[in-house]
C-alpha positions as CSV (number, residue, x, y, z in Angstrom):
1,M,-152.9,163.9,-24.9
2,A,-150.1,165.4,-22.8
3,G,-147.6,167.9,-24.3
4,T,-143.8,167.7,-24.4
5,L,-141.1,169.4,-22.3
6,Y,-138.2,170.7,-24.5
7,V,-134.8,171.5,-22.9
8,V,-133.4,174.0,-25.3
9,A,-129.7,175.1,-25.3
10,T,-129.2,178.8,-26.2
11,P,-126.1,180.9,-27.2
12,I,-123.5,181.7,-24.5
13,G,-122.8,184.9,-26.3
14,N,-123.0,185.0,-30.1
15,L,-126.6,184.9,-31.1
16,E,-125.7,183.1,-34.4
17,D,-125.0,179.9,-32.4
18,L,-128.7,179.1,-31.9
19,T,-129.5,176.1,-34.0
20,Y,-132.2,175.9,-36.7
21,R,-134.0,173.2,-34.7
22,A,-134.0,175.4,-31.6
23,V,-135.5,178.3,-33.5
24,R,-138.2,176.0,-34.8
25,V,-139.0,174.5,-31.4
26,L,-139.1,177.9,-29.7
27,S,-141.4,179.2,-32.3
28,E,-143.8,176.2,-32.2
29,V,-144.1,175.5,-28.4
30,D,-147.0,177.1,-26.4
31,L,-144.7,178.5,-23.7
32,V,-141.1,179.3,-23.1
33,A,-139.9,179.2,-19.4
34,C,-136.9,181.5,-19.0
35,E,-134.3,182.0,-16.3
36,D,-134.7,185.7,-17.0
37,T,-137.5,186.7,-19.3
38,R,-136.0,190.1,-20.2
39,H,-132.7,188.4,-21.2
40,S,-134.3,185.7,-23.2
41,Q,-136.7,188.1,-24.9
42,K,-133.7,189.7,-26.7
43,L,-132.9,186.4,-28.2
44,L,-136.5,185.6,-29.2
45,N,-136.9,189.1,-30.7
46,H,-133.7,188.6,-32.7
47,Y,-135.3,185.6,-34.4
48,G,-138.8,187.0,-34.6
49,I,-140.2,184.5,-32.1
50,R,-143.4,185.6,-30.5
51,T,-144.0,182.7,-28.1
52,K,-145.3,183.6,-24.7
53,T,-142.7,183.6,-21.9
54,V,-142.7,182.9,-18.2
55,S,-140.0,183.1,-15.6
56,Y,-138.3,179.9,-14.3
57,H,-135.3,180.5,-12.0
58,E,-133.6,179.2,-8.9
59,H,-135.8,181.3,-6.6
60,N,-139.2,180.1,-7.9
61,E,-138.4,176.8,-9.6
62,R,-140.0,174.7,-6.9
63,D,-143.4,176.3,-7.3
64,R,-143.1,177.1,-11.0
65,A,-142.1,173.5,-11.9
66,G,-145.5,172.3,-10.7
67,E,-147.3,174.9,-12.8
68,L,-145.3,173.9,-15.9
69,L,-146.1,170.2,-15.4
70,T,-149.8,171.1,-15.1
71,S,-149.6,172.9,-18.4
72,I,-147.8,170.0,-20.1
73,K,-150.3,167.5,-18.7
74,S,-153.1,169.6,-20.2
75,G,-151.5,169.2,-23.6
76,L,-149.3,172.3,-24.0
77,D,-145.7,172.0,-25.2
78,V,-143.2,173.9,-23.0
79,A,-139.6,174.8,-23.6
80,I,-137.2,175.7,-20.9
81,V,-134.1,177.9,-21.5
82,S,-131.4,179.4,-19.3
83,D,-129.8,182.8,-19.8
84,A,-126.9,181.1,-21.6
85,G,-126.0,177.6,-22.6
86,T,-127.8,174.4,-21.6
87,P,-130.4,174.3,-18.9
88,G,-129.5,172.1,-16.0
89,I,-125.7,172.6,-16.5
90,S,-124.9,174.9,-13.5
91,D,-128.3,176.5,-14.3
92,P,-132.0,175.9,-13.4
93,G,-133.6,173.0,-15.2
94,F,-132.9,169.8,-13.3
95,R,-136.0,170.0,-11.0
96,V,-138.6,170.4,-13.7
97,V,-137.0,167.7,-15.9
98,R,-136.9,165.3,-13.0
99,K,-140.5,165.9,-12.1
100,A,-141.6,165.6,-15.7
101,L,-140.0,162.2,-16.0
102,E,-141.5,161.1,-12.7
103,A,-144.9,162.1,-14.1
104,G,-144.3,160.0,-17.2
105,L,-144.1,163.0,-19.5
106,R,-142.0,163.3,-22.6
107,V,-138.7,165.2,-22.3
108,V,-136.8,166.1,-25.5
109,P,-133.3,167.8,-25.3
110,I,-132.5,170.3,-28.0
111,P,-128.6,170.3,-28.0
112,G,-126.5,173.3,-28.5
113,P,-124.1,175.6,-26.8
114,T,-122.5,175.1,-23.4
115,A,-119.4,176.9,-22.2
116,L,-117.4,173.9,-20.9
117,V,-117.1,172.1,-24.3
118,P,-115.7,175.0,-26.4
119,A,-113.3,175.8,-23.5
120,L,-112.1,172.3,-23.4
121,V,-111.6,171.8,-27.1
122,A,-109.8,175.2,-27.4
123,S,-107.6,174.5,-24.4
124,G,-105.2,172.2,-26.2
125,L,-105.3,169.9,-23.2
126,S,-106.4,166.2,-23.4
127,S,-110.1,166.0,-24.0
128,D,-110.6,162.2,-24.3
129,E,-111.6,162.1,-20.7
130,F,-112.6,165.0,-18.5
131,F,-114.4,165.8,-15.2
132,F,-116.7,168.7,-15.0
133,A,-116.9,170.1,-11.5
134,G,-119.3,173.0,-12.0
135,F,-118.6,176.0,-9.7
136,L,-116.0,175.5,-7.0
137,P,-117.2,176.6,-3.5
138,A,-116.9,180.3,-2.8
139,R,-115.3,179.9,0.7
140,S,-111.6,179.2,0.7
141,G,-111.7,176.3,3.1
142,A,-114.5,174.5,1.3
143,R,-112.8,175.3,-2.1
144,R,-109.5,173.8,-1.0
145,A,-111.3,170.7,0.4
146,R,-113.1,170.3,-2.9
147,L,-109.9,170.6,-4.9
148,A,-108.4,167.9,-2.6
149,D,-111.3,165.6,-3.6
150,L,-110.5,166.3,-7.2
151,A,-106.7,165.8,-6.9
152,A,-106.8,162.0,-7.5
153,I,-109.1,162.1,-10.5
154,P,-107.0,161.0,-13.5
155,S,-108.8,163.3,-16.0
156,T,-108.7,166.8,-17.3
157,L,-110.6,169.0,-14.8
158,V,-113.1,171.6,-16.0
159,F,-115.0,174.1,-13.8
160,Y,-116.6,177.5,-13.9
161,E,-115.4,180.4,-11.9
162,A,-116.5,184.0,-11.1
163,P,-114.1,186.7,-12.1
164,H,-113.7,188.0,-8.5
165,R,-112.6,184.6,-7.3
166,I,-110.4,183.5,-10.2
167,I,-107.0,184.5,-8.6
168,A,-107.8,182.8,-5.3
169,S,-109.0,179.7,-7.1
170,L,-105.9,179.4,-9.3
171,E,-103.7,179.9,-6.3
172,D,-105.5,177.2,-4.4
173,A,-105.5,174.9,-7.3
174,R,-101.7,175.3,-7.7
175,E,-101.2,174.6,-4.0
176,I,-103.6,171.6,-3.7
177,L,-103.3,170.0,-7.1
178,G,-99.6,170.8,-7.8
179,E,-98.2,172.8,-10.7
180,R,-100.2,171.8,-13.9
181,E,-100.8,173.2,-17.3
182,A,-104.1,175.1,-17.4
183,V,-106.3,177.3,-19.4
184,V,-108.7,180.1,-18.5
185,A,-111.3,180.8,-21.2
186,R,-113.1,184.1,-20.8
187,E,-116.1,185.6,-22.5
188,L,-116.4,182.7,-25.0
189,T,-118.1,183.5,-28.4
190,K,-118.3,187.2,-27.3
191,M,-116.5,190.2,-28.7
192,H,-113.8,190.1,-26.0
193,E,-113.2,186.3,-26.1
194,E,-109.9,185.4,-24.6
195,V,-108.2,182.0,-24.0
196,L,-105.2,182.3,-21.7
197,R,-102.8,179.3,-21.4
198,G,-99.9,178.6,-19.1
199,R,-99.1,176.9,-15.7
200,L,-101.5,177.5,-12.8
201,S,-98.9,179.8,-11.1
202,E,-98.4,181.7,-14.3
203,L,-102.1,182.3,-14.8
204,A,-102.6,183.4,-11.2
205,E,-99.7,185.9,-11.6
206,K,-101.1,187.1,-14.9
207,F,-104.5,188.0,-13.4
208,S,-102.9,189.5,-10.3
209,Q,-100.7,191.8,-12.4
210,A,-103.4,192.8,-14.8
211,A,-104.2,196.5,-14.9
212,Q,-107.9,195.9,-14.6
213,E,-110.0,193.6,-12.4
214,P,-110.8,190.3,-14.0
215,R,-114.1,190.4,-15.9
216,G,-116.5,188.1,-17.7
217,E,-117.7,184.5,-17.6
218,M,-114.8,182.1,-17.0
219,V,-114.1,178.5,-17.6
220,V,-111.0,176.9,-16.1
221,V,-109.4,173.8,-17.6
222,I,-106.6,172.0,-15.8
223,D,-104.4,169.2,-17.1
224,R,-104.6,165.8,-15.5
225,N,-100.8,165.6,-15.1
226,V,-98.7,167.3,-12.4
227,I,-95.5,168.9,-13.8
228,A,-92.6,166.9,-12.4
229,S,-90.7,168.4,-9.5
230,S,-87.0,167.9,-8.7
231,D,-87.7,167.6,-5.0
232,E,-87.8,163.9,-4.1
233,D,-90.4,164.5,-1.3
234,S,-92.6,166.5,-3.7
235,K,-92.3,164.4,-6.8
236,S,-96.0,163.7,-6.6
237,G,-96.6,167.4,-7.1
238,Y,-99.0,167.6,-4.2
239,S,-98.7,169.6,-1.0
240,V,-99.8,167.2,1.7
241,A,-100.0,170.1,4.2
242,S,-102.4,172.0,2.0
243,I,-104.7,168.9,1.5
244,V,-104.6,168.3,5.3
245,A,-105.5,171.9,5.9
246,G,-108.4,171.7,3.5
247,F,-109.9,168.7,5.3
248,E,-109.3,170.4,8.7
249,A,-111.2,173.4,7.4
250,E,-114.1,171.0,6.8
251,G,-114.0,170.2,10.6
252,L,-111.9,167.1,10.7
253,D,-109.3,166.7,13.4
254,G,-105.6,166.5,12.5
255,R,-105.5,162.7,12.7
256,S,-108.6,162.2,10.5
257,A,-107.5,164.8,8.1
258,L,-104.1,163.1,7.6
259,K,-105.7,159.7,7.1
260,K,-108.2,161.1,4.5
261,S,-105.4,163.0,2.8
262,A,-103.3,159.8,2.5
263,R,-106.3,157.9,1.0
264,Q,-106.9,160.8,-1.4
265,L,-103.3,160.6,-2.6
266,G,-103.1,156.9,-2.8
267,I,-100.3,156.6,-0.3
268,S,-99.9,155.1,3.2
269,R,-100.6,157.2,6.3
270,D,-97.0,156.8,7.3
271,E,-95.8,158.2,3.9
272,A,-98.3,161.1,4.2
273,Y,-97.0,161.9,7.7
274,R,-93.4,161.7,6.4
275,R,-94.1,164.2,3.6
276,L,-96.2,166.4,5.9
277,T,-93.3,166.6,8.4
278,A,-90.8,167.3,5.6
279,E,-93.0,170.1,4.2
280,R,-93.5,171.8,7.5
281,S,-89.8,171.6,8.3
282,R,-89.0,173.4,5.1
283,E,-91.5,176.1,5.9
284,K,-89.7,176.9,9.2
285,P,-87.1,179.8,9.0
């Protein structure tokens, strides 16, 4: 009889967040596949778990997934864990789960911590409907284009960001999405946990003026609503010029970028052109 693949969520910082069920499963399986065996071993040692470990990360997951499936087919129970949070959520795990299901094997999720949920519920922003965007692209042009794609989604936006890109991402979000209420949750469940609230422009300025470089794992939560502007041409809160620039950075010509921007904003091409012209005229000295 084939074994089972368990997808086990582990703490994002505080080791006390591991569930009783997760402790039992990690103790009873035959093998634990870890994103980083040295990192996960600290957690296993904390709970006195002596199960054998093997590495399973983005650089070896294609080959290792096959090995894990062979083990499960032979009757072994295998658990996969990431360094923090839930495997498959911006972490390795999807490939082996998909292959296990295709092979007709049993996959059991063991729910637990993931950074996006505590950040969302602690943000004070609407959580009845949200869109998780993972990590934004590292390159500015691609990041702005991605934000332009997210602009029309009528939900609270949640994404992860690296500390060395947080200022640029907040500034791009302000320019592309318009001024919105937002939260940056840093080092959740850890000793230096911090939840910063304010407008996108205020948060960008706060990080820019900080005495130290931004540090730690970060979750950004952005409200679905644009803060009203007194400018008639900007009452939507969006900078058409910035959205057009984002699409042009993807390789579109000016005409195509304007057309796609209009569709993204839900306005006519003529209206988008009128706003673009007005914005550019205001930028001239």
